C-alpha atoms as an extended CHARMM CRD file, in Angstrom:
* protein
*
       220  EXT
         1         1  MET       CA            -17.0210000000       -7.5830000000      -89.3510000000  PROA      1               0.0000000000
         2         2  PRO       CA            -16.0940000000       -9.9020000000      -91.2230000000  PROA      2               0.0000000000
         3         3  SER       CA            -16.7090000000       -9.2070000000      -94.5510000000  PROA      3               0.0000000000
         4         4  CYS       CA            -16.7780000000      -12.9940000000      -96.4090000000  PROA      4               0.0000000000
         5         5  THR       CA            -19.5090000000      -14.8650000000      -97.9240000000  PROA      5               0.0000000000
         6         6  ILE       CA            -20.2440000000      -18.2610000000      -97.0960000000  PROA      6               0.0000000000
         7         7  GLN       CA            -21.2480000000      -20.2200000000     -100.6410000000  PROA      7               0.0000000000
         8         8  PRO       CA            -22.5630000000      -22.7270000000     -101.3720000000  PROA      8               0.0000000000
         9         9  LEU       CA            -24.8130000000      -23.3840000000      -98.7610000000  PROA      9               0.0000000000
        10        10  PRO       CA            -24.3270000000      -26.5940000000      -96.1950000000  PROA      10              0.0000000000
        11        11  THR       CA            -25.9770000000      -29.2660000000      -97.1830000000  PROA      11              0.0000000000
        12        12  ALA       CA            -26.4300000000      -30.3510000000      -93.3540000000  PROA      12              0.0000000000
        13        13  VAL       CA            -25.3440000000      -28.2270000000      -89.8780000000  PROA      13              0.0000000000
        14        14  LEU       CA            -24.0030000000      -29.9890000000      -86.6940000000  PROA      14              0.0000000000
        15        15  TRP       CA            -23.9110000000      -27.6260000000      -83.8150000000  PROA      15              0.0000000000
        16        16  ASP       CA            -21.7950000000      -27.2500000000      -81.2860000000  PROA      16              0.0000000000
        17        17  MET       CA            -24.2270000000      -26.4980000000      -77.5880000000  PROA      17              0.0000000000
        18        18  ASP       CA            -22.0060000000      -24.7390000000      -75.1520000000  PROA      18              0.0000000000
        19        19  GLY       CA            -20.5000000000      -21.3360000000      -76.5470000000  PROA      19              0.0000000000
        20        20  THR       CA            -22.5690000000      -21.8070000000      -79.9160000000  PROA      20              0.0000000000
        21        21  LEU       CA            -26.2250000000      -21.7650000000      -79.0860000000  PROA      21              0.0000000000
        22        22  ILE       CA            -26.4540000000      -21.0550000000      -75.5980000000  PROA      22              0.0000000000
        23        23  ASP       CA            -24.5370000000      -19.0810000000      -72.9420000000  PROA      23              0.0000000000
        24        24  GLN       CA            -23.9870000000      -22.1220000000      -69.5450000000  PROA      24              0.0000000000
        25        25  THR       CA            -20.8270000000      -21.0990000000      -68.5670000000  PROA      25              0.0000000000
        26        26  ALA       CA            -22.4220000000      -19.2190000000      -65.1360000000  PROA      26              0.0000000000
        27        27  ALA       CA            -23.8760000000      -22.9640000000      -63.7430000000  PROA      27              0.0000000000
        28        28  ILE       CA            -21.0440000000      -24.9180000000      -65.7120000000  PROA      28              0.0000000000
        29        29  ILE       CA            -18.4860000000      -22.7510000000      -63.4470000000  PROA      29              0.0000000000
        30        30  ARG       CA            -20.2360000000      -23.1350000000      -60.2720000000  PROA      30              0.0000000000
        31        31  CYS       CA            -21.2300000000      -26.5710000000      -60.7860000000  PROA      31              0.0000000000
        32        32  TYR       CA            -16.9080000000      -27.3470000000      -61.2320000000  PROA      32              0.0000000000
        33        33  ARG       CA            -16.5730000000      -25.1700000000      -58.4200000000  PROA      33              0.0000000000
        34        34  ASP       CA            -18.6620000000      -26.6870000000      -56.1410000000  PROA      34              0.0000000000
        35        35  VAL       CA            -17.7610000000      -30.1680000000      -57.1830000000  PROA      35              0.0000000000
        36        36  ILE       CA            -13.5260000000      -29.8210000000      -56.8860000000  PROA      36              0.0000000000
        37        37  MET       CA            -13.7210000000      -27.1970000000      -53.6570000000  PROA      37              0.0000000000
        38        38  GLY       CA            -16.3390000000      -30.7830000000      -52.2440000000  PROA      38              0.0000000000
        39        39  LEU       CA            -13.3490000000      -32.9320000000      -53.0880000000  PROA      39              0.0000000000
        40        40  GLY       CA            -11.1810000000      -30.7980000000      -50.3140000000  PROA      40              0.0000000000
        41        41  TYR       CA             -9.0300000000      -28.6600000000      -53.4020000000  PROA      41              0.0000000000
        42        42  PRO       CA             -8.9410000000      -24.9410000000      -53.6070000000  PROA      42              0.0000000000
        43        43  GLU       CA            -11.3910000000      -22.9180000000      -54.9500000000  PROA      43              0.0000000000
        44        44  PRO       CA            -10.6030000000      -23.0740000000      -59.0890000000  PROA      44              0.0000000000
        45        45  GLU       CA             -9.8640000000      -19.9170000000      -61.0030000000  PROA      45              0.0000000000
        46        46  THR       CA            -12.8830000000      -19.0860000000      -63.1000000000  PROA      46              0.0000000000
        47        47  GLU       CA            -10.9590000000      -18.0330000000      -66.2690000000  PROA      47              0.0000000000
        48        48  THR       CA             -8.4390000000      -21.7390000000      -66.1340000000  PROA      48              0.0000000000
        49        49  ILE       CA            -12.3820000000      -23.3110000000      -65.7530000000  PROA      49              0.0000000000
        50        50  ARG       CA            -14.0550000000      -21.0960000000      -68.7890000000  PROA      50              0.0000000000
        51        51  ARG       CA            -10.9650000000      -21.2870000000      -71.0120000000  PROA      51              0.0000000000
        52        52  SER       CA            -10.9760000000      -26.0750000000      -70.4930000000  PROA      52              0.0000000000
        53        53  LEU       CA            -14.2830000000      -26.2540000000      -71.8460000000  PROA      53              0.0000000000
        54        54  GLY       CA            -15.7990000000      -27.9760000000      -75.2350000000  PROA      54              0.0000000000
        55        55  GLY       CA            -13.9870000000      -31.0900000000      -74.6300000000  PROA      55              0.0000000000
        56        56  PRO       CA            -14.5340000000      -33.9770000000      -71.9530000000  PROA      56              0.0000000000
        57        57  MET       CA            -15.6740000000      -33.4850000000      -68.0600000000  PROA      57              0.0000000000
        58        58  ALA       CA            -12.7400000000      -34.8100000000      -67.6230000000  PROA      58              0.0000000000
        59        59  SER       CA            -10.5090000000      -32.8430000000      -69.2850000000  PROA      59              0.0000000000
        60        60  THR       CA            -11.8400000000      -29.9260000000      -67.0940000000  PROA      60              0.0000000000
        61        61  MET       CA            -10.9910000000      -32.0310000000      -63.9140000000  PROA      61              0.0000000000
        62        62  SER       CA             -7.8390000000      -32.9200000000      -64.5340000000  PROA      62              0.0000000000
        63        63  ILE       CA             -6.5290000000      -29.9240000000      -64.4630000000  PROA      63              0.0000000000
        64        64  PHE       CA             -7.7230000000      -29.1330000000      -60.5750000000  PROA      64              0.0000000000
        65        65  ILE       CA             -8.0260000000      -33.1720000000      -59.5360000000  PROA      65              0.0000000000
        66        66  GLN       CA             -5.8210000000      -36.4430000000      -58.7110000000  PROA      66              0.0000000000
        67        67  ASP       CA             -6.7620000000      -39.1010000000      -61.0970000000  PROA      67              0.0000000000
        68        68  ASP       CA             -8.2370000000      -41.4530000000      -58.9930000000  PROA      68              0.0000000000
        69        69  GLN       CA            -10.8860000000      -38.9880000000      -58.1200000000  PROA      69              0.0000000000
        70        70  PHE       CA            -12.3750000000      -38.4800000000      -61.4840000000  PROA      70              0.0000000000
        71        71  ASP       CA            -15.0820000000      -41.2700000000      -60.4520000000  PROA      71              0.0000000000
        72        72  GLU       CA            -16.4540000000      -39.0350000000      -57.5510000000  PROA      72              0.0000000000
        73        73  ALA       CA            -15.8430000000      -36.0450000000      -59.3300000000  PROA      73              0.0000000000
        74        74  ALA       CA            -18.0260000000      -36.6150000000      -62.0510000000  PROA      74              0.0000000000
        75        75  LYS       CA            -20.3680000000      -38.4250000000      -60.0970000000  PROA      75              0.0000000000
        76        76  ARG       CA            -20.9600000000      -35.8140000000      -57.7210000000  PROA      76              0.0000000000
        77        77  PHE       CA            -21.0920000000      -33.2120000000      -61.0930000000  PROA      77              0.0000000000
        78        78  ARG       CA            -23.7180000000      -35.1500000000      -62.3980000000  PROA      78              0.0000000000
        79        79  ALA       CA            -25.6260000000      -35.0390000000      -59.1840000000  PROA      79              0.0000000000
        80        80  ARG       CA            -25.1290000000      -31.3660000000      -58.7200000000  PROA      80              0.0000000000
        81        81  PHE       CA            -25.5780000000      -29.7580000000      -62.4050000000  PROA      81              0.0000000000
        82        82  PRO       CA            -29.3710000000      -30.5150000000      -63.2630000000  PROA      82              0.0000000000
        83        83  GLU       CA            -30.2070000000      -29.1360000000      -59.4700000000  PROA      83              0.0000000000
        84        84  ILE       CA            -28.4030000000      -25.6520000000      -61.2340000000  PROA      84              0.0000000000
        85        85  MET       CA            -28.3340000000      -25.7770000000      -64.7980000000  PROA      85              0.0000000000
        86        86  TYR       CA            -31.0300000000      -23.5630000000      -65.8300000000  PROA      86              0.0000000000
        87        87  GLU       CA            -29.5930000000      -20.5640000000      -63.4190000000  PROA      87              0.0000000000
        88        88  GLY       CA            -28.2480000000      -17.7260000000      -65.1710000000  PROA      88              0.0000000000
        89        89  LEU       CA            -28.7490000000      -19.5210000000      -68.7040000000  PROA      89              0.0000000000
        90        90  ILE       CA            -28.8380000000      -17.5700000000      -72.0040000000  PROA      90              0.0000000000
        91        91  ILE       CA            -29.9260000000      -18.4350000000      -75.5660000000  PROA      91              0.0000000000
        92        92  LEU       CA            -27.5900000000      -16.5270000000      -77.2630000000  PROA      92              0.0000000000
        93        93  PRO       CA            -28.5880000000      -14.0900000000      -80.2070000000  PROA      93              0.0000000000
        94        94  GLY       CA            -29.6200000000      -15.3810000000      -83.6040000000  PROA      94              0.0000000000
        95        95  ALA       CA            -29.8080000000      -18.9830000000      -82.5670000000  PROA      95              0.0000000000
        96        96  HSD       CA            -33.1830000000      -19.2990000000      -82.9650000000  PROA      96              0.0000000000
        97        97  GLU       CA            -33.5330000000      -17.5400000000      -86.1070000000  PROA      97              0.0000000000
        98        98  LEU       CA            -30.2760000000      -19.3040000000      -87.6540000000  PROA      98              0.0000000000
        99        99  ILE       CA            -31.9110000000      -22.5770000000      -86.5370000000  PROA      99              0.0000000000
       100       100  GLU       CA            -35.4340000000      -21.4310000000      -88.0090000000  PROA      100             0.0000000000
       101       101  SER       CA            -33.2630000000      -19.9030000000      -91.2890000000  PROA      101             0.0000000000
       102       102  PHE       CA            -31.5730000000      -23.5370000000      -91.8450000000  PROA      102             0.0000000000
       103       103  HSD       CA            -35.2730000000      -25.5020000000      -91.7200000000  PROA      103             0.0000000000
       104       104  GLN       CA            -36.7890000000      -23.1410000000      -94.4200000000  PROA      104             0.0000000000
       105       105  ASN       CA            -33.7550000000      -23.5340000000      -96.5020000000  PROA      105             0.0000000000
       106       106  GLY       CA            -34.3670000000      -28.2480000000      -95.6060000000  PROA      106             0.0000000000
       107       107  ILE       CA            -30.9360000000      -28.0690000000      -94.4680000000  PROA      107             0.0000000000
       108       108  PRO       CA            -31.0010000000      -31.2080000000      -91.8150000000  PROA      108             0.0000000000
       109       109  GLN       CA            -29.9580000000      -30.3260000000      -88.6600000000  PROA      109             0.0000000000
       110       110  ALA       CA            -28.5140000000      -31.9860000000      -85.5520000000  PROA      110             0.0000000000
       111       111  ILE       CA            -26.7400000000      -30.6250000000      -82.0040000000  PROA      111             0.0000000000
       112       112  PHE       CA            -23.9250000000      -33.0670000000      -80.3900000000  PROA      112             0.0000000000
       113       113  THR       CA            -22.1430000000      -32.0370000000      -77.6150000000  PROA      113             0.0000000000
       114       114  ASN       CA            -19.5950000000      -33.2670000000      -74.7770000000  PROA      114             0.0000000000
       115       115  LYS       CA            -22.5160000000      -31.9550000000      -72.4950000000  PROA      115             0.0000000000
       116       116  HSD       CA            -23.8740000000      -35.5410000000      -70.8680000000  PROA      116             0.0000000000
       117       117  GLY       CA            -26.3880000000      -36.6280000000      -73.3510000000  PROA      117             0.0000000000
       118       118  ASP       CA            -30.1990000000      -36.3840000000      -70.9930000000  PROA      118             0.0000000000
       119       119  THR       CA            -28.9670000000      -32.6960000000      -69.4520000000  PROA      119             0.0000000000
       120       120  ALA       CA            -28.2360000000      -31.8880000000      -73.5070000000  PROA      120             0.0000000000
       121       121  ARG       CA            -31.4600000000      -32.3470000000      -74.4950000000  PROA      121             0.0000000000
       122       122  GLN       CA            -33.5950000000      -31.2950000000      -71.5340000000  PROA      122             0.0000000000
       123       123  VAL       CA            -31.4980000000      -28.0050000000      -72.3630000000  PROA      123             0.0000000000
       124       124  SER       CA            -32.2500000000      -27.9690000000      -75.8770000000  PROA      124             0.0000000000
       125       125  ALA       CA            -36.5200000000      -28.7480000000      -74.9620000000  PROA      125             0.0000000000
       126       126  HSD       CA            -35.6370000000      -25.4650000000      -71.8840000000  PROA      126             0.0000000000
       127       127  ALA       CA            -34.5780000000      -23.6870000000      -75.0330000000  PROA      127             0.0000000000
       128       128  GLY       CA            -36.7750000000      -24.5380000000      -77.8720000000  PROA      128             0.0000000000
       129       129  PHE       CA            -34.6770000000      -25.6590000000      -80.2000000000  PROA      129             0.0000000000
       130       130  ASP       CA            -35.5850000000      -29.3470000000      -80.2650000000  PROA      130             0.0000000000
       131       131  GLN       CA            -38.5870000000      -28.0750000000      -82.3970000000  PROA      131             0.0000000000
       132       132  ARG       CA            -36.7270000000      -27.2340000000      -85.3480000000  PROA      132             0.0000000000
       133       133  VAL       CA            -33.6270000000      -29.8370000000      -84.5760000000  PROA      133             0.0000000000
       134       134  PRO       CA            -34.8320000000      -32.9980000000      -83.0840000000  PROA      134             0.0000000000
       135       135  ILE       CA            -31.8900000000      -34.7780000000      -83.1480000000  PROA      135             0.0000000000
       136       136  CYS       CA            -29.4160000000      -34.2210000000      -79.9370000000  PROA      136             0.0000000000
       137       137  VAL       CA            -26.5130000000      -36.1790000000      -79.0780000000  PROA      137             0.0000000000
       138       138  GLY       CA            -24.0050000000      -35.9650000000      -75.8510000000  PROA      138             0.0000000000
       139       139  SER       CA            -21.6860000000      -37.8270000000      -74.1580000000  PROA      139             0.0000000000
       140       140  LYS       CA            -22.7560000000      -41.1190000000      -72.8350000000  PROA      140             0.0000000000
       141       141  ASP       CA            -25.1690000000      -41.3500000000      -75.9260000000  PROA      141             0.0000000000
       142       142  THR       CA            -21.9970000000      -43.1700000000      -77.2620000000  PROA      142             0.0000000000
       143       143  GLU       CA            -18.3880000000      -44.1990000000      -76.8860000000  PROA      143             0.0000000000
       144       144  TRP       CA            -17.1650000000      -41.4200000000      -78.5730000000  PROA      144             0.0000000000
       145       145  HSD       CA            -16.9260000000      -38.3720000000      -77.4590000000  PROA      145             0.0000000000
       146       146  LYS       CA            -14.9860000000      -34.6100000000      -79.5210000000  PROA      146             0.0000000000
       147       147  PRO       CA            -13.0240000000      -34.3440000000      -81.3100000000  PROA      147             0.0000000000
       148       148  GLN       CA            -13.1560000000      -38.4000000000      -82.7840000000  PROA      148             0.0000000000
       149       149  ALA       CA            -14.8310000000      -38.8210000000      -85.8330000000  PROA      149             0.0000000000
       150       150  GLU       CA            -16.2950000000      -41.5630000000      -84.8890000000  PROA      150             0.0000000000
       151       151  LEU       CA            -19.0420000000      -39.3320000000      -83.0750000000  PROA      151             0.0000000000
       152       152  THR       CA            -19.2270000000      -37.0700000000      -86.0600000000  PROA      152             0.0000000000
       153       153  ASN       CA            -20.1910000000      -40.0010000000      -88.1180000000  PROA      153             0.0000000000
       154       154  TYR       CA            -22.2140000000      -41.3830000000      -86.1250000000  PROA      154             0.0000000000
       155       155  VAL       CA            -24.8140000000      -37.9940000000      -85.9550000000  PROA      155             0.0000000000
       156       156  LEU       CA            -24.2290000000      -37.1810000000      -89.4310000000  PROA      156             0.0000000000
       157       157  LYS       CA            -25.9960000000      -40.5850000000      -89.8990000000  PROA      157             0.0000000000
       158       158  GLN       CA            -28.8750000000      -40.2300000000      -87.6210000000  PROA      158             0.0000000000
       159       159  ILE       CA            -29.7530000000      -36.7620000000      -89.9800000000  PROA      159             0.0000000000
       160       160  GLN       CA            -29.0510000000      -39.4020000000      -93.0340000000  PROA      160             0.0000000000
       161       161  CYS       CA            -25.9650000000      -36.6390000000      -94.6340000000  PROA      161             0.0000000000
       162       162  ARG       CA            -22.6700000000      -37.7400000000      -95.4600000000  PROA      162             0.0000000000
       163       163  ALA       CA            -19.8870000000      -35.2840000000      -94.8170000000  PROA      163             0.0000000000
       164       164  GLU       CA            -19.3110000000      -34.5240000000      -97.9320000000  PROA      164             0.0000000000
       165       165  GLY       CA            -20.8460000000      -30.4540000000      -97.9310000000  PROA      165             0.0000000000
       166       166  ALA       CA            -21.5670000000      -30.6900000000      -94.2970000000  PROA      166             0.0000000000
       167       167  CYS       CA            -20.4010000000      -28.2010000000      -91.5150000000  PROA      167             0.0000000000
       168       168  MET       CA            -19.9270000000      -27.2910000000      -87.7580000000  PROA      168             0.0000000000
       169       169  ILE       CA            -20.5730000000      -24.4930000000      -86.2420000000  PROA      169             0.0000000000
       170       170  GLY       CA            -18.7620000000      -23.7740000000      -82.9580000000  PROA      170             0.0000000000
       171       171  ASP       CA            -16.9010000000      -21.9590000000      -80.8990000000  PROA      171             0.0000000000
       172       172  SER       CA            -13.5630000000      -23.6850000000      -80.1880000000  PROA      172             0.0000000000
       173       173  PRO       CA            -10.3530000000      -25.4610000000      -80.6640000000  PROA      173             0.0000000000
       174       174  THR       CA            -11.8590000000      -28.4770000000      -80.6660000000  PROA      174             0.0000000000
       175       175  ASP       CA            -14.6780000000      -28.0320000000      -82.9680000000  PROA      175             0.0000000000
       176       176  ILE       CA            -12.8300000000      -27.2650000000      -85.4600000000  PROA      176             0.0000000000
       177       177  GLU       CA            -10.3200000000      -30.2850000000      -84.5510000000  PROA      177             0.0000000000
       178       178  THR       CA            -13.8460000000      -31.9880000000      -84.1310000000  PROA      178             0.0000000000
       179       179  ALA       CA            -15.1560000000      -30.9560000000      -88.0990000000  PROA      179             0.0000000000
       180       180  HSD       CA            -11.5060000000      -31.1230000000      -89.7140000000  PROA      180             0.0000000000
       181       181  ASN       CA            -10.9150000000      -35.5330000000      -88.0530000000  PROA      181             0.0000000000
       182       182  ALA       CA            -14.4060000000      -35.8050000000      -89.8430000000  PROA      182             0.0000000000
       183       183  GLY       CA            -14.2650000000      -34.1770000000      -93.1380000000  PROA      183             0.0000000000
       184       184  LEU       CA            -16.2600000000      -31.0070000000      -92.3600000000  PROA      184             0.0000000000
       185       185  ILE       CA            -16.3020000000      -27.3560000000      -92.6800000000  PROA      185             0.0000000000
       186       186  CYS       CA            -16.0880000000      -25.5470000000      -89.5870000000  PROA      186             0.0000000000
       187       187  TYR       CA            -17.3340000000      -21.8020000000      -89.5250000000  PROA      187             0.0000000000
       188       188  CYS       CA            -17.0230000000      -20.6040000000      -85.6680000000  PROA      188             0.0000000000
       189       189  VAL       CA            -18.3650000000      -17.9970000000      -83.8540000000  PROA      189             0.0000000000
       190       190  SER       CA            -16.4390000000      -16.0330000000      -80.5460000000  PROA      190             0.0000000000
       191       191  THR       CA            -19.3790000000      -16.3380000000      -77.9070000000  PROA      191             0.0000000000
       192       192  GLY       CA            -17.5950000000      -18.5540000000      -76.0170000000  PROA      192             0.0000000000
       193       193  ALA       CA            -13.5150000000      -18.9310000000      -74.4380000000  PROA      193             0.0000000000
       194       194  HSD       CA            -12.1220000000      -17.7330000000      -77.7830000000  PROA      194             0.0000000000
       195       195  ARG       CA            -11.3240000000      -14.9950000000      -79.8980000000  PROA      195             0.0000000000
       196       196  VAL       CA            -11.9820000000      -14.3600000000      -83.6300000000  PROA      196             0.0000000000
       197       197  GLU       CA             -8.5000000000      -14.8320000000      -84.3420000000  PROA      197             0.0000000000
       198       198  GLU       CA             -7.6940000000      -17.7030000000      -81.9180000000  PROA      198             0.0000000000
       199       199  LEU       CA            -10.5870000000      -19.7470000000      -83.6990000000  PROA      199             0.0000000000
       200       200  GLN       CA             -8.9190000000      -18.2600000000      -87.0460000000  PROA      200             0.0000000000
       201       201  HSD       CA             -5.1240000000      -19.9640000000      -86.0160000000  PROA      201             0.0000000000
       202       202  ALA       CA             -6.5930000000      -22.5520000000      -85.0500000000  PROA      202             0.0000000000
       203       203  GLY       CA             -8.0080000000      -23.3250000000      -88.5080000000  PROA      203             0.0000000000
       204       204  ALA       CA            -11.4260000000      -22.0850000000      -88.8140000000  PROA      204             0.0000000000
       205       205  GLU       CA            -12.7490000000      -21.4310000000      -92.4820000000  PROA      205             0.0000000000
       206       206  ALA       CA            -13.9980000000      -18.7230000000      -91.0600000000  PROA      206             0.0000000000
       207       207  ALA       CA            -14.7230000000      -17.1410000000      -87.8410000000  PROA      207             0.0000000000
       208       208  PHE       CA            -17.3160000000      -14.3010000000      -86.4100000000  PROA      208             0.0000000000
       209       209  GLU       CA            -18.0340000000      -12.3210000000      -83.0420000000  PROA      209             0.0000000000
       210       210  ASP       CA            -21.3210000000      -14.1860000000      -82.9460000000  PROA      210             0.0000000000
       211       211  LEU       CA            -24.5490000000      -16.0540000000      -84.6800000000  PROA      211             0.0000000000
       212       212  GLU       CA            -25.7090000000      -12.7820000000      -86.4010000000  PROA      212             0.0000000000
       213       213  GLN       CA            -23.0630000000      -12.2600000000      -87.5750000000  PROA      213             0.0000000000
       214       214  LEU       CA            -22.9370000000      -15.4820000000      -89.2000000000  PROA      214             0.0000000000
       215       215  LYS       CA            -26.2350000000      -15.4770000000      -90.4340000000  PROA      215             0.0000000000
       216       216  THR       CA            -25.5160000000      -12.3540000000      -92.6670000000  PROA      216             0.0000000000
       217       217  ALA       CA            -22.8220000000      -13.6360000000      -94.5410000000  PROA      217             0.0000000000
       218       218  LEU       CA            -24.5220000000      -16.6620000000      -95.3980000000  PROA      218             0.0000000000
       219       219  ALA       CA            -25.6380000000      -16.3580000000      -98.9460000000  PROA      219             0.0000000000
       220       220  TRP       CA            -29.2740000000      -17.1430000000      -98.5620000000  PROA      220             0.0000000000
């Protein structure tokens, strides 16, 4: 277990969603598989999809399909995912507890993700995150996406906070790049597709096995 203690407490927390607060991998992979095979391509390898998650949908789709089919693939994905998105959904251990701890300490929080905005808010409400984290920003809510600093700054503005002293909590190198592009520190958990060592190598200020370990490291 990492022995570091996080000091001082962040002035604001920006949460990633998939792989950080929830595990929705089963439904996401199934949706990619259905869309890709429905377009006539061979069945994609599960691990290849899993390792690609965290960026925009086009980044994953580009591994498997031709550029001129992106629009059709996105249309099919948007239609299919709501039908299966709660299948196998897991709220990761420590998620509610850490959100509640930040709330009790008066620390503003927001969720932002490359998941489609409407879908992200539905998932947040389904999981109960919206009771403490009312701001949830996703793909198509703005013209930007992770890791663009413009999106991070937009989310900070929604909770009336500055980058200085704020942190991002995520599970991928994309989250680390997103945080650093906007001048935030990034704490990572290895509950997504990347190991602690990978996240440390990618530049996370600290990386943990899960949110429970992260909570232990916080100096409350």
